[in-house]
BAVO-32241 format. One record per atom (N, C-alpha, C, CB): atom name; x, y, z; residue in one letter; residue number from 1. Coordinates in steps of 0.001 Angstrom, whole numbers. Atoms other than C-alpha are relative to their C-alpha. Glycine has a CB too. Layout:
<rs>
> CA; X; Y; Z; A; NUM
...
</rs>
This chain:
<rs>
> N; 852; -1182; 0; M; 1
> CA; 0; 0; 0; M; 1
> C; 894; 1240; 0; M; 1
> CB; -967; 1; 1232; M; 1
> N; -755; -1251; 77; I; 2
> CA; 1275; 3449; -875; I; 2
> C; -354; 897; 1192; I; 2
> CB; -288; 733; -1340; I; 2
> N; 239; -929; -1107; S; 3
> CA; 1643; 6062; 1863; S; 3
> C; 537; 1377; -372; S; 3
> CB; 665; -511; 1312; S; 3
> N; -501; -1356; 250; F; 4
> CA; 2441; 9759; 2083; F; 4
> C; 1523; 22; -75; F; 4
> CB; -483; 957; 1096; F; 4
> N; -1460; 68; 43; L; 5
> CA; 6078; 8795; 2631; L; 5
> C; 511; -417; -1382; L; 5
> CB; 508; -975; 1056; L; 5
> N; -382; 463; 1335; D; 6
> CA; 6088; 7303; -877; D; 6
> C; -153; 1080; -1074; D; 6
> CB; -829; -1206; -378; D; 6
> N; 245; -1053; 979; I; 7
> CA; 4995; 10498; -2593; I; 7
> C; 1247; 875; -102; I; 7
> CB; -1252; 851; 388; I; 7
> N; -1218; -784; 205; A; 8
> CA; 7997; 12225; -4091; A; 8
> C; -329; 1492; -14; A; 8
> CB; 699; -411; -1318; A; 8
> N; 138; -1456; 23; R; 9
> CA; 8280; 15917; -3354; R; 9
> C; 719; 512; -1231; R; 9
> CB; 571; 659; 1305; R; 9
> N; -624; -601; 1172; T; 10
> CA; 9180; 18154; -6219; T; 10
> C; 716; 1282; 403; T; 10
> CB; -1049; 284; -1098; T; 10
> N; -733; -1171; -477; D; 11
> CA; 11405; 20518; -4276; D; 11
> C; 894; 552; -1093; D; 11
> CB; 833; -348; 1237; D; 11
> N; -847; -706; 961; E; 12
> CA; 13428; 23046; -6220; E; 12
> C; 1138; 640; 805; E; 12
> CB; -823; 1091; -829; E; 12
> N; -1134; -614; -695; V; 13
> CA; 16887; 24268; -5210; V; 13
> C; 312; 1338; -657; V; 13
> CB; 1253; -935; -22; V; 13
> N; -287; -1359; 458; V; 14
> CA; 17484; 28002; -5495; V; 14
> C; 1160; 527; 841; V; 14
> CB; -1270; 936; 115; V; 14
> N; -1194; -503; -694; H; 15
> CA; 20921; 29390; -4618; H; 15
> C; 394; -915; 1161; H; 15
> CB; -246; 1429; 519; H; 15
> N; -407; 985; -992; G; 16
> CA; 21603; 26178; -2677; G; 16
> C; -1017; -276; 1093; G; 16
> CB; 1249; 439; 622; G; 16
> N; 1037; 174; -1028; I; 17
> CA; 18392; 26383; -597; I; 17
> C; -1196; -708; -624; I; 17
> CB; -431; 1378; 615; I; 17
> N; 1137; 769; 488; K; 18
> CA; 15570; 23869; -1021; K; 18
> C; -1292; 803; 205; K; 18
> CB; -83; -1373; 724; K; 18
> N; 1281; -702; -37; V; 19
> CA; 12228; 25516; -1856; V; 19
> C; -1088; -1021; -301; V; 19
> CB; -39; 1200; -1024; V; 19
> N; 1119; 922; 213; R; 20
> CA; 9008; 23542; -1525; R; 20
> C; -1302; 788; 27; R; 20
> CB; -14; -1130; 1078; R; 20
> N; 1308; -644; -29; G; 21
> CA; 5352; 24361; -1954; G; 21
> C; -471; 198; 1431; G; 21
> CB; -1021; -824; -785; G; 21
> N; 529; -291; -1331; L; 22
> CA; 3628; 25928; 1021; L; 22
> C; -1065; -1029; 377; L; 22
> CB; -585; 1431; 54; L; 22
> N; 995; 944; -508; S; 23
> CA; 1610; 23507; 3144; S; 23
> C; -1227; 768; 492; S; 23
> CB; 596; -873; 1142; S; 23
> N; 1203; -615; -567; L; 24
> CA; -1888; 24166; 4458; L; 24
> C; 340; 672; 1327; L; 24
> CB; -1121; -1059; 198; L; 24
> N; -397; -575; -1295; E; 25
> CA; -348; 24744; 7892; E; 25
> C; 714; 1336; -198; E; 25
> CB; 915; -980; 772; E; 25
> N; -712; -1258; 256; S; 26
> CA; 1993; 27399; 6494; S; 26
> C; -945; 1074; -514; S; 26
> CB; 1131; -221; -1005; S; 26
> N; 956; -972; 537; I; 27
> CA; -809; 29074; 4534; I; 27
> C; -840; 586; 1130; I; 27
> CB; -913; -657; -1066; I; 27
> N; 835; -475; -1116; V; 28
> CA; -3003; 29280; 7649; V; 28
> C; 819; 895; 931; V; 28
> CB; -591; -1199; 793; V; 28
> N; -849; -818; -875; M; 29
> CA; -132; 30583; 9792; M; 29
> C; 266; 1372; -617; M; 29
> CB; 1332; -718; 280; M; 29
> N; -279; -1269; 676; L; 30
> CA; 693; 33262; 7203; L; 30
> C; -1239; 882; -67; L; 30
> CB; 530; -255; -1407; L; 30
> N; 1234; -786; 45; L; 31
> CA; -2937; 34334; 6819; L; 31
> C; -360; 549; 1371; L; 31
> CB; -1148; -844; -536; L; 31
> N; 245; -493; -1362; L; 32
> CA; -3244; 34620; 10599; L; 32
> C; 959; 1136; 359; L; 32
> CB; 139; -1146; 1017; L; 32
> N; -992; -1023; -313; E; 33
> CA; -45; 36641; 10857; E; 33
> C; -205; 1270; -817; E; 33
> CB; 1393; -539; -237; E; 33
> N; 195; -1140; 908; F; 34
> CA; -910; 38888; 7895; F; 34
> C; -1437; -14; -524; F; 34
> CB; 1021; -46; -1188; F; 34
> N; 1402; 27; 426; P; 35
> CA; -4716; 39319; 7747; P; 35
> C; -233; 716; -1333; P; 35
> CB; -869; 628; 1067; P; 35
> N; 166; -716; 1267; A; 36
> CA; -4351; 41786; 4868; A; 36
> C; 360; -887; -1188; A; 36
> CB; 860; 1268; -14; A; 36
> N; -365; 930; 1066; L; 37
> CA; -2795; 38968; 2831; L; 37
> C; -1229; -766; -473; L; 37
> CB; 1091; -978; 478; L; 37
> N; 1233; 694; 349; S; 38
> CA; -6109; 37133; 2933; S; 38
> C; -865; 876; -898; S; 38
> CB; -774; -399; 1266; S; 38
> N; 781; -929; 824; L; 39
> CA; -7892; 40209; 1569; L; 39
> C; 633; 167; -1376; L; 39
> CB; -121; 1368; 695; L; 39
> N; -692; -168; 1289; A; 40
> CA; -5251; 40639; -1128; A; 40
> C; -221; -1215; -894; A; 40
> CB; 1512; 227; 218; A; 40
> N; 193; 1213; 788; L; 41
> CA; -5589; 37022; -2233; L; 41
> C; -1417; -103; -539; L; 41
> CB; 322; -1223; 834; L; 41
> N; 1399; 62; 414; Q; 42
> CA; -9352; 37372; -2421; Q; 42
> C; -382; 1164; -909; Q; 42
> CB; -902; -15; 1218; Q; 42
> N; 206; -1060; 972; G; 43
> CA; -8995; 40531; -4501; G; 43
> C; -834; 1171; 447; G; 43
> CB; -606; -557; -1167; G; 43
> N; 788; -1160; -403; G; 44
> CA; -10690; 43119; -2375; G; 44
> C; 315; 470; 1401; G; 44
> CB; -1455; -314; -100; G; 44
> N; -100; -529; -1349; G; 45
> CA; -10691; 45324; 656; G; 45
> C; 1388; 424; 420; G; 45
> CB; -489; -995; 942; G; 45
> N; -1362; -391; -349; I; 46
> CA; -7021; 46220; 500; I; 46
> C; 464; 1067; -979; I; 46
> CB; 962; -1225; -14; I; 46
> N; -457; -1109; 830; T; 47
> CA; -5384; 49370; -781; T; 47
> C; 1470; -168; -353; T; 47
> CB; -227; 1339; 714; T; 47
> N; -1410; 11; 381; G; 48
> CA; -2042; 49972; -2489; G; 48
> C; 917; 245; 1186; G; 48
> CB; 258; 1039; -1063; G; 48
> N; -853; -229; -1170; P; 49
> CA; -536; 51492; 676; P; 49
> C; 1; -1174; 982; P; 49
> CB; -448; 1252; 718; P; 49
> N; 44; 1174; -880; D; 50
> CA; -1725; 48439; 2668; D; 50
> C; 987; -1062; -488; D; 50
> CB; -1437; -586; 61; D; 50
> N; -892; 1008; 577; I; 51
> CA; 165; 46148; 297; I; 51
> C; 1460; 398; 216; I; 51
> CB; -290; -185; -1510; I; 51
> N; -1373; -484; -171; I; 52
> CA; 3295; 48303; 481; I; 52
> C; 452; -196; 1443; I; 52
> CB; 110; 1490; -399; I; 52
> N; -362; 179; -1420; R; 53
> CA; 3237; 48196; 4307; R; 53
> C; 166; -1473; 347; R; 53
> CB; -1067; 632; 913; R; 53
> N; 3; 1408; -355; M; 54
> CA; 2557; 44464; 4457; M; 54
> C; 1059; -791; -762; M; 54
> CB; -1362; -590; -256; M; 54
> N; -786; 833; 903; A; 55
> CA; 4639; 43187; 1550; A; 55
> C; 1380; -395; 498; A; 55
> CB; 151; 696; -1271; A; 55
> N; -1361; 435; -361; P; 56
> CA; 8220; 43283; 2867; P; 56
> C; 31; -1100; 1060; P; 56
> CB; 794; 1183; 497; P; 56
> N; -5; 1017; -1059; A; 57
> CA; 7515; 41325; 6047; A; 57
> C; -686; -1272; -471; A; 57
> CB; -690; 531; 1265; A; 57
> N; 744; 1183; 444; A; 58
> CA; 4964; 39005; 4452; A; 58
> C; 813; -819; -987; A; 58
> CB; -1331; 408; -634; A; 58
> N; -751; 738; 1017; I; 59
> CA; 7157; 38095; 1493; I; 59
> C; 1162; -760; 624; I; 59
> CB; 517; 954; -1082; I; 59
> N; -1098; 685; -687; G; 60
> CA; 10142; 37294; 3704; G; 60
> C; -486; -1221; 759; G; 60
> CB; 700; 950; 955; G; 60
> N; 547; 1129; -765; D; 61
> CA; 7986; 35092; 5927; D; 61
> C; -508; -1105; -928; D; 61
> CB; -1138; 479; 918; D; 61
> N; 492; 998; 959; I; 62
> CA; 6359; 33372; 2943; I; 62
> C; 1165; -830; -532; I; 62
> CB; -754; 686; -1172; I; 62
> N; -1162; 715; 539; V; 63
> CA; 9747; 32489; 1460; V; 63
> C; 637; -869; 1081; V; 63
> CB; 1039; 997; -568; V; 63
> N; -567; 808; -1091; C; 64
> CA; 11043; 31334; 4856; C; 64
> C; -821; -1263; 241; C; 64
> CB; 76; 826; 1295; C; 64
> N; 851; 1189; -154; H; 65
> CA; 8043; 28984; 5207; H; 65
> C; 287; -1005; -1108; H; 65
> CB; -1495; 390; -10; H; 65
> N; -232; 901; 1131; A; 66
> CA; 8675; 27561; 1737; A; 66
> C; 1380; -651; 50; A; 66
> CB; -161; 757; -1307; A; 66
> N; -1368; 537; -99; C; 67
> CA; 12353; 27014; 2581; C; 67
> C; 240; -749; 1311; C; 67
> CB; 1014; 1130; -129; C; 67
> N; -142; 687; -1284; G; 68
> CA; 11694; 25449; 5999; G; 68
> C; 792; 803; 1015; G; 68
> CB; 661; -1333; -204; G; 68
> N; -788; -873; -878; L; 69
> CA; 13319; 28426; 7724; L; 69
> C; -869; 883; 896; L; 69
> CB; 913; 875; -833; L; 69
> N; 890; -826; -800; Q; 70
> CA; 10240; 29890; 9423; Q; 70
> C; 360; -93; 1477; Q; 70
> CB; -1455; -413; -220; Q; 70
> N; -263; -45; -1432; G; 71
> CA; 10773; 30978; 12997; G; 71
> C; 1475; 5; 374; G; 71
> CB; -652; -1150; 648; G; 71
> N; -1435; -27; -302; Q; 72
> CA; 14558; 30908; 12715; Q; 72
> C; 464; 1455; 9; Q; 72
> CB; 820; -846; -1042; Q; 72
> N; -420; -1386; -184; D; 73
> CA; 16045; 34132; 14020; D; 73
> C; 811; 532; -1168; D; 73
> CB; 800; 126; 1261; D; 73
> N; -759; -726; 998; G; 74
> CA; 17188; 36544; 11379; G; 74
> C; -208; -425; -1443; G; 74
> CB; 1399; -116; 313; G; 74
> N; 132; 491; 1379; Q; 75
> CA; 16133; 34531; 8305; Q; 75
> C; -828; 942; -869; Q; 75
> CB; -633; -1387; -5; Q; 75
> N; 841; -901; 799; A; 76
> CA; 13309; 36831; 7132; A; 76
> C; 726; 1320; -241; A; 76
> CB; -1358; 253; 704; A; 76
> N; -762; -1246; 160; A; 77
> CA; 15508; 39882; 7741; A; 77
> C; 1130; -195; -1003; A; 77
> CB; 567; 473; 1358; A; 77
> N; -1081; 279; 951; A; 78
> CA; 18383; 38267; 5841; A; 78
> C; -559; -55; -1418; A; 78
> CB; 716; -1331; 353; A; 78
> N; 625; 43; 1324; F; 79
> CA; 16016; 37565; 2939; F; 79
> C; -274; 1417; -502; F; 79
> CB; -1313; -818; 43; F; 79
> N; 350; -1367; 425; S; 80
> CA; 14916; 41205; 2896; S; 80
> C; 1221; 809; -413; S; 80
> CB; -731; 726; 1120; S; 80
> N; -1229; -701; 366; N; 81
> CA; 18544; 42263; 2512; N; 81
> C; 671; -561; -1252; N; 81
> CB; 967; -52; 1145; N; 81
> N; -560; 558; 1237; L; 82
> CA; 19191; 40102; -557; L; 82
> C; -328; 941; -1164; L; 82
> CB; -561; -1442; -274; L; 82
> N; 320; -796; 1187; P; 83
> CA; 19344; 41798; -3961; P; 83
> C; -1355; -422; -576; P; 83
> CB; 1110; -150; -1070; P; 83
> N; 1340; 248; 526; L; 84
> CA; 15953; 42071; -5663; L; 84
> C; -26; -1197; -953; L; 84
> CB; -517; 1241; -713; L; 84
> N; 10; 1112; 948; E; 85
> CA; 16889; 39650; -8446; E; 85
> C; 83; -1347; 716; E; 85
> CB; 1158; 137; -989; E; 85
> N; -100; 1236; -789; T; 86
> CA; 17846; 36992; -5887; T; 86
> C; -1326; -271; 701; T; 86
> CB; 1155; 95; 1039; T; 86
> N; 1308; 163; -632; Q; 87
> CA; 14602; 37608; -3994; Q; 87
> C; -1016; -532; -1000; Q; 87
> CB; -485; 1332; 591; Q; 87
> N; 935; 446; 1030; L; 88
> CA; 12678; 37184; -7241; L; 88
> C; 217; -1464; -369; L; 88
> CB; 134; 869; -1241; L; 88
> N; -273; 1420; 257; D; 89
> CA; 14422; 33844; -7860; D; 89
> C; -766; -878; 990; D; 89
> CB; 1519; -289; 91; D; 89
> N; 693; 766; -1040; F; 90
> CA; 12992; 32594; -4556; F; 90
> C; -1514; 137; -129; F; 90
> CB; 449; 461; 1391; F; 90
> N; 1440; -236; 105; I; 91
> CA; 9552; 34183; -4992; I; 91
> C; -586; -805; -1157; I; 91
> CB; -291; 1505; -190; I; 91
> N; 479; 750; 1163; E; 92
> CA; 9158; 32649; -8449; E; 92
> C; -23; -1506; 282; E; 92
> CB; 885; 295; -1224; E; 92
> N; -25; 1425; -346; A; 93
> CA; 10156; 29217; -7097; A; 93
> C; -1147; -347; 952; A; 93
> CB; 1356; -376; 639; A; 93
> N; 1109; 235; -931; V; 94
> CA; 7628; 29508; -4253; V; 94
> C; -1311; -73; -778; V; 94
> CB; -67; 1121; 1082; V; 94
> N; 1226; -8; 803; I; 95
> CA; 4906; 30349; -6767; I; 95
> C; -101; -1287; -824; I; 95
> CB; -33; 1242; -932; I; 95
> N; 18; 1239; 808; R; 96
> CA; 5873; 27428; -9049; R; 96
> C; -319; -1215; 863; R; 96
> CB; 1357; -206; -707; R; 96
> N; 174; 1164; -861; Q; 97
> CA; 5960; 24993; -6137; Q; 97
> C; -1367; -24; 694; Q; 97
> CB; 1097; -32; 1037; Q; 97
> N; 1246; -71; -767; T; 98
> CA; 2837; 26205; -4317; T; 98
> C; -1232; -15; -882; T; 98
> CB; -12; 1239; 850; T; 98
> N; 1176; -105; 868; M; 99
> CA; 503; 26958; -7199; M; 99
> C; 353; -318; -1449; M; 99
> CB; -609; 1404; 94; M; 99
> N; -397; 370; 1360; P; 100
> CA; 1605; 25005; -10271; P; 100
> C; -1121; 186; -1020; P; 100
> CB; 465; -1436; -22; P; 100
> N; 1132; -205; 902; G; 101
> CA; -1884; 25400; -11738; G; 101
> C; -337; 1462; -220; G; 101
> CB; -1202; -707; 530; G; 101
> N; 239; -1434; 144; G; 102
> CA; -1716; 29182; -11458; G; 102
> C; -641; 615; 1225; G; 102
> CB; -864; 258; -1194; G; 102
> N; 491; -752; -1146; F; 103
> CA; -2731; 31859; -8993; F; 103
> C; -1519; -80; 149; F; 103
> CB; 424; 1441; -119; F; 103
> N; 1462; -8; -66; G; 104
> CA; -6436; 32061; -9848; G; 104
> C; -595; -1311; 464; G; 104
> CB; -560; 340; -1333; G; 104
> N; 532; 1284; -446; P; 105
> CA; -7198; 28347; -9578; P; 105
> C; 392; -348; 1441; P; 105
> CB; 474; -1090; -928; P; 105
> N; -451; 261; -1373; F; 106
> CA; -5153; 28142; -6350; F; 106
> C; -906; 727; 997; F; 106
> CB; 1479; 445; 189; F; 106
> N; 850; -795; -899; V; 107
> CA; -7127; 30955; -4690; V; 107
> C; -1427; -546; -16; V; 107
> CB; 9; 1504; -412; V; 107
> N; 1350; 558; 100; A; 108
> CA; -10390; 29452; -5978; A; 108
> C; -132; -1271; 847; A; 108
> CB; -346; -305; -1471; A; 108
> N; 39; 1229; -816; R; 109
> CA; -9517; 26135; -4314; R; 109
> C; -1; 327; 1485; R; 109
> CB; 1198; -908; -332; R; 109
> N; 15; -421; -1412; L; 110
> CA; -8746; 27886; -1014; L; 110
> C; -1385; 494; 394; L; 110
> CB; 1050; 1110; 252; L; 110
> N; 1347; -514; -286; E; 111
> CA; -12085; 29700; -1215; E; 111
> C; -1012; -1137; 66; E; 111
> CB; -427; 1024; -1069; E; 111
> N; 948; 1117; 44; K; 112
> CA; -13983; 26520; -2153; K; 112
> C; 66; -849; 1265; K; 112
> CB; 271; -872; -1222; K; 112
> N; -172; 808; -1210; Q; 113
> CA; -12540; 24690; 852; Q; 113
> C; -275; 789; 1279; Q; 113
> CB; 1404; -564; 47; Q; 113
> N; 345; -811; -1173; G; 114
> CA; -13482; 27574; 3165; G; 114
> C; 1198; 429; 830; G; 114
> CB; -941; -756; 869; G; 114
> N; -1207; -346; -748; I; 115
> CA; -9884; 28322; 4160; I; 115
> C; -44; 1450; 485; I; 115
> CB; 1244; -226; -866; I; 115
> N; 26; -1414; -392; F; 116
> CA; -10329; 32109; 4140; F; 116
> C; -1011; 234; 1117; F; 116
> CB; -336; 890; -1211; F; 116
> N; 1036; -163; -1024; A; 117
> CA; -13549; 31905; 6170; A; 117
> C; 470; -583; 1330; A; 117
> CB; -1318; -676; -445; A; 117
> N; -480; 630; -1237; A; 118
> CA; -11979; 29527; 8701; A; 118
> C; 1067; 840; 674; A; 118
> CB; 549; -1392; -288; A; 118
> N; -1067; -839; -554; V; 119
> CA; -8901; 31734; 9141; V; 119
> C; -591; 1279; 570; V; 119
> CB; 1060; 332; -1079; V; 119
> N; 652; -1217; -487; S; 120
> CA; -11129; 34791; 9525; S; 120
> C; -619; -234; 1383; S; 120
> CB; -1084; 469; -1000; S; 120
> N; 592; 327; -1296; Q; 121
> CA; -12929; 33061; 12402; Q; 121
> C; 1050; -250; 1079; Q; 121
> CB; -886; -1215; -134; Q; 121
> N; -1086; 255; -948; M; 122
> CA; -9573; 32229; 14016; M; 122
> C; 679; 1289; 460; M; 122
> CB; 1029; -926; -626; M; 122
> N; -636; -1273; -351; Q; 123
> CA; -8521; 35901; 14120; Q; 123
> C; -422; 400; 1405; Q; 123
> CB; -371; 1113; -1020; Q; 123
> N; 300; -392; -1383; P; 124
> CA; -8318; 37273; 17693; P; 124
> C; -1221; 920; 123; P; 124
> CB; 1203; 687; 602; P; 124
> N; 1103; -945; -97; D; 125
> CA; -10871; 40010; 16931; D; 125
> C; -1273; -524; -664; D; 125
> CB; 398; 1319; -624; D; 125
> N; 1189; 556; 636; A; 126
> CA; -13323; 37678; 15171; A; 126
> C; -1071; -254; 1053; A; 126
> CB; 338; -1305; -760; A; 126
> N; 1075; 227; -970; S; 127
> CA; -16712; 37423; 16819; S; 127
> C; -805; -1217; -338; S; 127
> CB; -908; 1195; 78; S; 127
</rs>
């Protein structure tokens, strides 16, 4: 019988660091940490300035999750200090690994499964 241990991951190596697709756990953690990210993914309720304020920290954390470096001191800050082209190498790999079918279908699947609604209810200020 096949098990999850038998399923080959399709990790990608970028600048010597293994990048894998974000797991459900990582997605939920990121949406909880950056509530505006949920609004951005759903295409509404967020302004340009909101994205500019959120983006640097969120992107570093997203890449750290995909590289298995989340929660390790200094990793997100180190990512933010990399040259833009190097950052883009990682961001593009995260996108390829996490949403191989494209952004729209990925977000649609999250919505269909109620992920955004569930995370919204988990927010500290949710009633």
